[in-house]
C-alpha angles and dihedrals in degrees: 000000000000092000092060097051098095092051091049090052090065093047098093093051092047091050091048091051092048091050091057100260125137117247089239091061088060092050095048093047091068091060098038116131116235091247094051091045093050092047090052092051091047091052093046092047093047093050090049091050092048091053093045091243100111116136117213090229089062089055090051095049088049091050088052089049092053090046089050091053090050094054093042101249106142096176090054091045089057093044097047090041092053092047092050091049091049093050092046090051091048089050090052091047089051091052093049092049090050091050090049093054091048092051091054092057 
């Protein structure tokens, strides 16, 4: 497994680029404050809810982020907030893809 480690280190950046994120977003995420990460997650979940594209897993991740904030665990706040935001964005992308398929028929 050791020989694959350099390739795996680039995997998060590659996935972010494939998902349409900018490379600078990935770099800033590593230094994001818990409050900023939670605010971004809250906004993404609110947008997905408003567009009726919210996944229950995004809500669960946001709930975990809030719980981590309450118990004073900043690393977990960032981790769960990032997960909630990613899941909300995936829900929005799924909704847009479904809308695009409907428009073609």
